Every structure is written in structure tokens, then in C-alpha cells.
N, C-alpha and C positions, 0 to 999 in steps of 0.2 A: 504494500500500500504506500501511498505518498507519505513521506516523512517530513516532519518539521525540521527547521534548521537547528533547533536547539534540542538536544537529546538528554534525557535524564539517565541516571545510573541503571534504572530498570529496563531501559530499551537500548542500552549501549551497543548491543549486538544487532540492532535493526539494520545497519548498513553493511551487512555481511551476506554473501550468497555462496552457495555450494554448487559446483558443476556436478550433475547427477548421472551422467553417462559418458561413455566413450573413453578416449585415451587419458583424459584429465579427470576422470570420475573421482569424486571426493575432494577435489581441490577447493579450498575456501579462499574467497577474495573479499577484501574490504574496499567497497566503493566509496566515492566522495560523499560527504555529508551535505548533499544538495537537496533542497526542498522538493523538487519536482520528480526525483527518482522514485520509481515504484517497481521493483523487480517482479517479474512474473513468478508466482509461487511455485515451489518445487512440484507439487502434485499436478498443477496445470501444465508446467513444462514437460513433465513425464508423459502426460496425455498427448500434448501437441507433437512431441517427437515420436511417439508411437504412431500417430497419424501419418507422419512424414518419413517413417523409417525406410520405406522402399525408394525414396527419392532424394534423401539428404546426401548420400555418398556422391562426391564429385560435383555437387550443385554449386552454382554461383549464387550467393545470397546477399541481400541488402537488408541491413538492420537500421531502419529509420527511427529517429527519436531513441537512440541507442541506450541512453541512460547507463544503467549498471552493466550493460552488455550481456546480460544473462542469456538472451536468445541467440545472439550471434556467436558468443563463446561456446554455448552448448552445441551449436551447429558445427563449429570447427572441431570440437572435441569428438563429434560423431562422424567426421569424415567429409565435411563440406570442402569443396575445392578452394573456395575463397569466400570471405565475408567483407563487405564494405560497411563500416560503422559510421553513422551520421548523427551528430549532436552539436548543438551550438554552444554548450557550456565548456569553458576553457578547462575547468577542473576535470570534467569527464574526458576530454581529449587527452590530457596528461595521463590520467588513470588508465585509459584503454591502451595507449601506447606503451606504458610501463608494464601493463599486464601481458600484452602480447610478447614483449621482450622477455619477461619472466618465464613465460611458457615456451620460449624459443620457437615462436610461431611466426612464420613469414607470410602466411596466407591471409592475414588481416590487414585491412587498409582503413585508416581513420580520417574522416573529413570533419573539421570543426566548422559547421555552418548550419543555417536554418534549413529544415527539411524541404520546404517549398523552393527555396533558392537552389538547393542541390538539384531538384527535379527540373529546374530551368536550364540546366547544363545540357551538353551533348549526351544523349542517352547511351547507356551500356545495358543491354537487356539482361535480366536476371531470371533464374529458375525459381527462386523462392524469395519472397519479400515479407519481412516481419514489421508490422505496424503496431506500435504500442505507445501512442502519444500520451502526454500528461492528461489525466482525466479532466482536470480543470480547463484545459485548453480546448477540449472538444465538446464539452457539455454546452448545449445551446448555441453551437457555432457550426459553420460549414467546413471546418478544417479537414476533417476526415474525408468528406466528399471531394474536396479540392485535391487532396493527395491522391485519392483513388483515380480521379479523372486524369491527373498528370501521369500517373503510373501507366495507365492504359494507352496514353498517347504514343509511347515508344520505349518504355522501360521494362517491358515484360516479354519473355520468350513465349512461344506458343505453349499452351497448357501449363503455364506457370501457376504456382501456388501462392496465395496471398493470405497470410495469417494476420488477424486483427483482434486487438484487445480494446474493449471500451466498457463504460459503466453498464452493468447489467440492466439498469433502469432504461437504457436506450433501446433495449430489445435487439433484434438482429440488425446488423449494419446495412443489410441490403434494402432496408426501408429508407435509406438516405437518398436525398435528391442527388441526381447525377451518378448513382451507382451504375457502373458500366453494364450495359445490357448483355454482354457476352460473358459475364462472370456468374458462376453458379455456386450457391452455398453448398458446401460439401459436408461440413460438420459444424455444429453449434452447441455450446454448452455454457453452463454458468457455475461459478464457485463464489458464493457470497455476493459481494458487490462487483465482481469481475465477470464480464461476459467475454467468452473467447470463441473465435470463429475461424474456420478455414474455408476459403473460397478458391475456385479453380477457374482459370481463364480458358475459354474454349475458342480456339482459332485453328 
């Protein structure tokens, strides 16, 4: 969940995550104490990567709104060919670069910039995209719809997977305005306040 910038002794471990599968299974990482970071919970990640297990090996992945990097790092641990991490926070940029160096991983690329600005660049089509924006940024806004529209313009390979986390109160994200018509909702579940969904691009 989103964490406040000030942590008490009782939640001092709240900015720690554990890689749960693959070559770095069990590795614990301490991510920056930034208010907007909300790592995907372990049990949700386990479910998501079970969904993707047949496609993650050698996949080119994009982790937008990377935050703690939980999704992208999990993908690399499980055999992804490469992951591009995008986040606009300087502290996250430093943390992700240091983490990749610590793991002796050369398959990760970190871009410190706004996600929409990133998607205005020359496109590099991806096999799998992880979308986990700050919940406060997408509640009552069109941010997620804008990102989906830009992704569809040229950032996705044929039959790409798009994973989306959003507040469970929003319901399924395919109700968003401008949801691409060629995306099909493949899986959709809820864990507390988190809704998590896997869509497939059909081209």
C-alpha cells in the first residue's frame, strides 16, 4: 500500500520487499522511503507471475511507474530478456540502478522521467507491460486511459500482455474511456483495496 513519508518504529519494515521466485528468490530489498511507492503484495505477484509463466522467459518488459521495482525485478528474476524501468523520482532511479548493480544484472534499463513523457518517445515494442501507477494519481482522472491509448499507438508487440493494478473501487479497467478496442480482459481479481488485471492485445 502507499506509505507515508514518515514511518514509525512499528512499520519500519514497510519499505522492504522480497523477490519471490526465480534466480533471486528470497532476496530482500529496501526501497526508498517515498510516499507514492506501493509495492505489489507478495500473494498478488505470485498470482500474476503464475498467469504469465508461459510467456515471461525471454520477454521484453516495460515497468511503468516502477516505484519499488517489484514487478520488473520479479520478471528479471524469472527469466525476462530485459526490463525497462520508468519512474520520475530521483531516489527511485538511484535505488533501481544500485539494485541492478547489486544483483549483477545487465538486463535492466532505468529511465528517470514521467511515464507519459516516456511514451512520447520513439517506440520500442514490448511483450509485457506492467502498469501500477500511484492510486492517488488515477482515482478520478484519465491517467490510466491516456497511458493505455499511448501504449496501443506503437509500444506493444502483437499479442502483448498488459498487467494493470488500480483501486478495487474502480472495478475492471476496461470500463475506462479510450480502452483500446483490441484489448481483451484475460484475468481479473481483487485483494482488499487492490484490483489486479491482465489484458491481452489481439492483433
